[in-house]
N, CA and C of each residue as an Amber inpcrd file, in Angstrom:
protein
   381
  47.8670000  35.9460000  60.3060000  48.8200000  35.5200000  61.0450000
  49.1210000  34.1890000  60.9210000  48.1690000  33.2890000  60.6720000
  48.3770000  31.9130000  60.4040000  48.9230000  31.5060000  59.1030000
  48.6700000  32.3840000  58.0270000  49.4090000  32.1670000  56.7690000
  50.7880000  32.4110000  56.9270000  51.2700000  33.5450000  57.6210000
  52.7150000  33.8330000  57.7660000  53.4340000  32.6500000  58.5720000
  52.7380000  32.0890000  59.5040000  53.3130000  31.0000000  60.2240000
  53.3690000  29.7380000  59.2260000  52.4240000  29.7420000  58.6960000
  52.5820000  28.4550000  57.5520000  53.6790000  28.5270000  56.7560000
  53.7990000  29.7990000  56.2050000  55.0430000  30.1670000  55.1800000
  56.4080000  29.9270000  55.8940000  56.5040000  30.5310000  57.1170000
  57.6790000  30.3480000  57.8790000  57.9200000  29.0390000  58.4240000
  57.0210000  28.1410000  58.6230000  57.1440000  26.9880000  58.8040000
  57.6470000  25.9550000  57.9420000  57.3160000  26.2680000  56.4870000
  57.9000000  25.4030000  55.4510000  58.8920000  26.0130000  55.0170000
  59.3520000  27.3130000  55.1340000  60.3210000  28.1190000  54.4660000
  61.3340000  28.6990000  55.3230000  62.6700000  28.1880000  55.1590000
  63.7200000  28.6790000  55.9130000  64.8370000  29.4390000  54.9770000
  64.5380000  30.7770000  54.9170000  65.5310000  31.5900000  53.9540000
  67.0040000  31.4940000  54.2990000  67.3580000  31.0530000  55.3070000
  68.7520000  30.7710000  55.7130000  69.3450000  29.5170000  55.0640000
  68.5470000  28.5720000  54.6220000  68.8080000  27.3620000  54.0910000
  69.2570000  27.6430000  52.5460000  69.1320000  28.7930000  52.1890000
  69.3940000  28.9480000  50.5600000  70.5690000  30.1340000  50.3050000
  71.5890000  29.7000000  49.6640000  72.7580000  30.4140000  49.3150000
  72.2430000  31.7740000  48.4950000  71.2260000  31.5630000  47.7360000
  70.9490000  32.6650000  46.7600000  69.4630000  32.6000000  46.6710000
  68.9110000  33.8170000  46.2370000  67.4050000  33.8380000  46.2290000
  66.7060000  32.9400000  44.9200000  67.5190000  32.5850000  44.0450000
  67.1470000  31.7940000  42.8570000  66.8170000  30.3180000  43.4670000
  67.7450000  29.7680000  44.2420000  67.3320000  28.5040000  44.8150000
  66.0780000  28.4600000  45.7910000  65.9090000  29.5720000  46.3410000
  64.7470000  29.7760000  47.3030000  63.5630000  29.6720000  46.2660000
  63.6590000  30.1550000  45.0620000  62.4900000  30.4490000  44.2500000
  62.2000000  28.8200000  43.7140000  63.3890000  28.2940000  43.5880000
  63.0950000  26.8920000  43.0130000  62.4880000  25.9070000  44.0710000
  62.9480000  26.0320000  45.2940000  62.3490000  25.3220000  46.2860000
  60.8720000  25.4370000  46.3870000  60.3160000  26.7620000  46.3220000
  58.9990000  27.1870000  46.4760000  58.3710000  27.0680000  45.0700000
  58.8130000  26.5670000  44.1250000  58.0770000  26.3360000  42.8630000
  57.9770000  27.5190000  41.9030000  58.8250000  28.5120000  42.1660000
  58.5240000  29.7020000  41.1290000  59.8500000  29.9250000  40.3780000
  60.6660000  28.8570000  40.0940000  61.7630000  28.9640000  39.2300000
  61.2260000  28.9180000  37.7900000  62.0070000  29.4090000  36.8990000
  61.8210000  29.3450000  35.4950000  62.7730000  28.2020000  34.9120000
  62.3560000  27.0460000  34.3660000  63.2360000  26.1760000  33.7950000
  62.9050000  25.7670000  32.3590000  63.6060000  25.9350000  31.3770000
  63.3960000  25.8670000  30.0080000  62.2670000  26.8860000  29.5280000
  62.3520000  27.9800000  30.0160000  61.4810000  29.1030000  29.6570000
  59.8750000  28.7140000  30.1610000  59.7020000  27.8500000  31.0740000
  58.4910000  27.5170000  31.6750000  58.4150000  27.3890000  33.2100000
  57.5180000  27.9230000  33.9470000  57.3710000  28.0320000  35.2070000
  57.2830000  26.6850000  35.7960000  57.4460000  26.3230000  36.9430000
  57.5100000  24.9700000  37.4120000  56.1580000  24.6420000  37.7810000
  55.8480000  23.3180000  37.4840000  54.4120000  22.7250000  37.7670000
  54.6070000  21.2750000  37.8230000  53.5660000  20.7910000  38.5890000
  53.4700000  19.2410000  38.7320000  53.2340000  18.5820000  37.4550000
  53.6910000  17.2860000  37.4220000  53.5490000  16.4450000  36.1600000
  52.9150000  15.1320000  36.5080000  52.0340000  14.6680000  36.0480000
  51.4050000  13.4240000  36.4300000  52.3410000  12.3000000  36.3990000
  52.3440000  11.5500000  37.4020000  53.2180000  10.5350000  37.7150000
  54.4980000  10.7680000  37.9130000  55.0510000  11.9300000  38.3920000
  56.1880000  12.4760000  38.8040000  56.2140000  13.1060000  40.0300000
  57.2930000  13.1080000  40.8230000  57.3320000  13.9440000  41.9620000
  57.4640000  15.3650000  41.5120000  57.0130000  16.3530000  42.3710000
  56.7720000  17.7510000  42.0230000  58.0770000  18.5670000  41.8560000
  58.9220000  18.2370000  42.7950000  60.2920000  18.6750000  42.7530000
  60.4540000  20.2070000  43.3690000  59.2300000  20.4790000  43.9340000
  59.1350000  21.7180000  44.8250000  58.3060000  21.3820000  46.0390000
  58.1410000  22.1880000  46.8880000  57.2550000  22.2240000  47.9500000
  55.7350000  22.8160000  47.5300000  54.9760000  21.8350000  47.3690000
  53.5550000  22.3530000  46.9130000  52.9140000  23.1380000  47.8910000
  52.7940000  22.7540000  49.1160000  52.0360000  23.5290000  50.1190000
  52.7430000  24.7710000  50.2370000  53.8900000  25.0650000  50.2130000
  54.6310000  26.3770000  50.2960000  54.1340000  27.3050000  49.0470000
  54.3310000  26.6360000  47.8550000  53.7250000  27.3840000  46.6610000
  52.2060000  27.8040000  46.7760000  51.5320000  27.0190000  47.3230000
  49.9790000  27.3240000  47.4920000  49.9250000  28.4890000  48.5800000
  50.5680000  28.3620000  49.6950000  50.4950000  29.6450000  50.7620000
  51.2230000  30.9060000  50.2020000  52.1500000  30.8540000  49.3800000
  52.8520000  32.0520000  48.8240000  51.8150000  32.6130000  47.8940000
  50.9810000  31.8600000  47.2230000  50.0920000  32.3200000  46.1600000
  48.9310000  33.0160000  47.0810000  48.5010000  32.4390000  48.0780000
  47.4230000  33.0850000  48.9960000  47.9560000  34.2510000  49.7020000
  49.2600000  34.2960000  49.9770000  49.8510000  35.4840000  50.6540000
  49.8590000  36.7080000  49.4230000  50.2640000  36.3050000  48.4430000
  50.2120000  37.3400000  47.3390000  48.7670000  37.9410000  47.0480000
  48.0010000  37.1070000  47.0820000  46.6040000  37.6410000  46.8440000
  46.2820000  38.3460000  48.1670000  46.5980000  38.2300000  49.2590000
  46.2540000  38.7930000  50.4660000  47.1030000  40.3510000  50.4160000
  48.2170000  40.2170000  49.8880000  49.0210000  41.4670000  49.7760000
  48.4200000  42.3580000  48.6370000  48.0060000  41.8380000  47.5870000
  47.2510000  42.5960000  46.5930000  45.9770000  43.2940000  47.0340000
  45.1310000  42.7070000  47.9370000  44.0610000  43.0970000  48.2690000
  44.1030000  44.1600000  49.5540000  45.2450000  43.8520000  50.2900000
  45.1360000  44.6500000  51.5470000  46.1590000  45.7740000  51.6860000
  47.3380000  45.5270000  50.9760000  48.4490000  46.5850000  51.0370000
  48.6470000  47.5490000  49.7290000  48.1910000  48.9210000  50.1380000
  48.3240000  49.5520000  48.7290000  49.5900000  49.6480000  47.8720000
  50.7400000  49.4890000  48.7480000  52.1570000  49.5440000  47.9810000
  52.1790000  48.2960000  47.2970000  51.9160000  46.9720000  47.6580000
  52.0880000  45.7990000  46.9560000  51.0280000  45.7970000  45.7820000
  49.7940000  46.3280000  45.8490000  48.8670000  46.3200000  44.9020000
  49.2200000  47.1720000  43.7230000  50.0880000  48.3470000  44.0090000
  50.4510000  49.1400000  43.1510000  51.6060000  48.4310000  42.2280000
  52.3590000  47.6780000  42.7770000  53.7260000  46.9460000  42.3250000
  52.7910000  45.7980000  41.4300000  51.9120000  45.2960000  41.9160000
  51.0910000  44.2520000  41.1180000  50.3780000  44.7620000  39.6860000
  49.8910000  46.1070000  39.9210000  49.0290000  46.7350000  39.0570000
  50.0790000  47.1070000  37.8330000  51.1710000  47.5180000  38.3910000
  52.1910000  47.9660000  37.3640000  52.7420000  46.8860000  36.5270000
  52.9140000  45.7820000  37.1240000  53.3720000  44.6440000  36.5210000
  52.2310000  43.9730000  35.4430000  51.0230000  44.0580000  35.9690000
  49.8550000  43.5670000  34.9980000  49.8540000  44.6620000  33.6970000
  49.9930000  45.8990000  33.9440000  49.7850000  46.7820000  33.1030000
  51.0460000  46.6860000  31.9590000  52.1440000  46.3080000  32.5830000
  53.3160000  45.9550000  31.5300000  53.1820000  44.7430000  30.7190000
  52.4860000  43.7530000  31.2890000  52.0870000  42.4430000  30.7260000
  51.1650000  42.6900000  29.4920000  50.1580000  43.5090000  29.7700000
  49.1760000  43.9230000  28.9260000  49.8390000  44.7900000  27.8650000
  50.5430000  45.7600000  28.1770000  51.1670000  46.6260000  27.0150000
  52.1580000  45.6110000  26.0590000  52.9210000  44.8150000  26.7620000
  53.6170000  44.0670000  25.8260000  53.0200000  43.0210000  24.8700000
  51.6780000  42.6940000  25.5060000  51.0850000  41.8410000  24.6870000
  50.4010000  42.6800000  23.3430000  50.0350000  43.6520000  23.6160000
  49.2890000  44.6470000  22.5350000  50.5010000  45.2170000  21.4980000
  51.7450000  45.3150000  22.0200000  52.6250000  45.9610000  21.2060000
  53.6990000  45.0050000  20.4830000  53.6390000  43.7840000  21.3050000
  54.7330000  42.7970000  20.7560000  54.2130000  41.5150000  20.2520000
  53.0580000  41.3260000  20.7530000  52.5380000  39.9950000  20.2540000
  53.2700000  38.7640000  20.6970000  54.1110000  38.7470000  21.5760000
  54.8650000  37.5240000  21.9740000  54.0650000  36.7430000  22.8810000
  53.3590000  37.3010000  23.7110000  52.6370000  36.5940000  24.9410000
  51.4200000  35.9210000  24.3150000  51.0000000  35.6880000  23.3540000
  49.9030000  34.6080000  22.7950000  48.8440000  35.6230000  22.4490000
  47.8070000  34.6510000  21.9310000  46.3950000  35.3750000  21.2810000
  45.7170000  36.0740000  22.5430000  45.2330000  37.2410000  22.1930000
  44.4480000  38.0300000  22.9770000  42.8850000  37.4470000  22.9560000
  42.3810000  37.0620000  23.8220000  41.2000000  36.2270000  23.9150000
  40.3640000  36.8590000  25.0420000  39.1550000  36.0630000  25.6030000
  38.5090000  36.5240000  26.4580000  38.9820000  36.6510000  27.8820000
  40.1880000  35.6600000  28.0020000  40.6850000  35.4460000  29.4420000
  42.0620000  36.1530000  29.5240000  42.5010000  36.9020000  28.4860000
  43.8680000  37.4020000  28.6620000  44.1150000  38.2780000  29.7360000
  43.2230000  39.0630000  30.1320000  43.4550000  39.7510000  31.3690000
  43.8130000  38.9720000  32.7180000  42.8380000  37.9500000  32.7600000
  43.2670000  37.0140000  33.8570000  44.6420000  36.4870000  33.8630000
  45.0780000  36.0210000  32.4890000  46.4250000  35.5420000  32.5030000
  47.4640000  36.5330000  32.9960000  47.0980000  37.8580000  32.4550000
  48.0260000  38.9790000  33.0420000  48.0120000  39.0580000  34.4650000
  46.7840000  38.9330000  34.9460000  46.7100000  39.1210000  36.5560000
  47.5270000  37.9940000  37.2190000  47.2450000  36.6560000  36.5700000
  48.1710000  35.5300000  37.0700000  49.5890000  35.8420000  37.1040000
  50.1960000  36.3490000  36.2400000  51.5910000  36.5710000  36.0340000
  52.0010000  37.7250000  36.9970000  51.0470000  38.5040000  37.1720000
  51.2810000  39.5980000  38.3060000  51.4220000  39.0640000  39.8220000
  50.4660000  37.9830000  39.8980000  50.3750000  37.3490000  41.2410000
  51.6160000  36.5600000  41.3840000  52.1130000  35.9440000  40.3130000
  53.3050000  35.2820000  40.3580000  54.4560000  36.1610000  40.6940000
  54.6080000  37.3140000  40.1050000  55.6550000  38.1790000  40.2710000
  55.5290000  38.7670000  41.8120000  54.3510000  38.9700000  42.2730000
  54.2230000  39.3840000  43.8690000  54.7040000  38.0570000  44.7350000
  54.5220000  36.8860000  44.3350000  54.9890000  35.7370000  45.2460000
  56.2530000  35.4970000  45.0840000  57.0270000  35.8370000  43.8060000
  58.4790000  35.7590000  43.8450000  59.1340000  36.9210000  44.5450000
  58.2570000  38.1160000  44.5250000  58.9270000  39.2790000  45.2050000
  58.9400000  39.1090000  46.8730000  57.9070000  38.3890000  47.1610000
  57.8000000  37.9940000  48.6510000  58.7800000  37.2570000  49.1730000
  59.2490000  36.1610000  48.3110000  60.2120000  34.9970000  48.4960000
  61.4610000  36.0710000  48.6730000  61.6950000  36.8880000  47.8040000
  62.8890000  37.8720000  47.5740000  63.1820000  38.4980000  48.8720000
  61.9320000  39.1280000  49.1670000  61.8690000  39.9190000  50.4900000
  62.2120000  39.1670000  51.6810000  61.7450000  38.0470000  51.9990000
  61.9580000  37.2180000  53.0180000  63.5560000  36.9150000  53.0600000
  64.0990000  36.4120000  51.8580000  65.4730000  35.9900000  51.6410000
  66.4250000  37.1120000  52.0370000  66.1740000  38.3580000  51.7090000
  66.9340000  39.4430000  51.8740000  66.8720000  39.8980000  53.1880000
  65.6890000  39.8940000  53.9720000  65.4430000  40.2750000  55.2450000
  66.2720000  39.2160000  56.1140000  66.2870000  38.0440000  55.8760000
  67.0250000  36.8890000  56.5290000  68.5070000  36.9750000  56.5680000
  68.9150000  37.3110000  55.2940000  70.5160000  37.3500000  54.8990000
  70.9020000  38.8580000  55.2010000  70.0100000  39.7290000  55.7290000
  70.4680000  41.0940000  56.0290000  71.1940000  41.7960000  54.5740000
  70.4900000  41.4030000  53.5890000  70.9440000  41.9790000  52.2600000
  70.0600000  42.9540000  51.7350000  70.4520000  43.8940000  51.1230000
  69.5620000  45.0070000  50.5250000  68.8070000  44.3440000  49.4820000
  67.6480000  44.7100000  49.4450000  66.5760000  44.5350000  48.4210000
  66.6830000  45.3550000  47.1640000  67.1210000  44.8050000  46.0680000
  67.4220000  45.7440000  44.9510000  66.3470000  45.1090000  43.7160000
  65.7110000  45.9790000  43.2730000  64.8240000  45.7720000  42.2060000
  63.5560000  45.3270000  42.6000000
């Protein structure tokens, strides 16, 4: 409940005309093929506390909600499959499963933003 209140206090879905702008505000946009991150000596360009809370919410959804867990597992399996068959995702090392898990967590956080945005705008959630 506290986590939801923290997200709602930092994020107003009605302030964004589309979900991509909401992702950018939350720090989950893709810019030049890279995810948003903080750089030393520069302003973040996104709401750091919101990004943290969304990551925590994605972790809670993964652990507590079977539907969201299945979504995350499917995405993680897809990332592992792409790595094995395509080789585009980098070298497979000791921590590659962790990287795939983090990609799935990011996907869940973005999906949560999309869900909140669609609910606020009374738009159907597609995809």
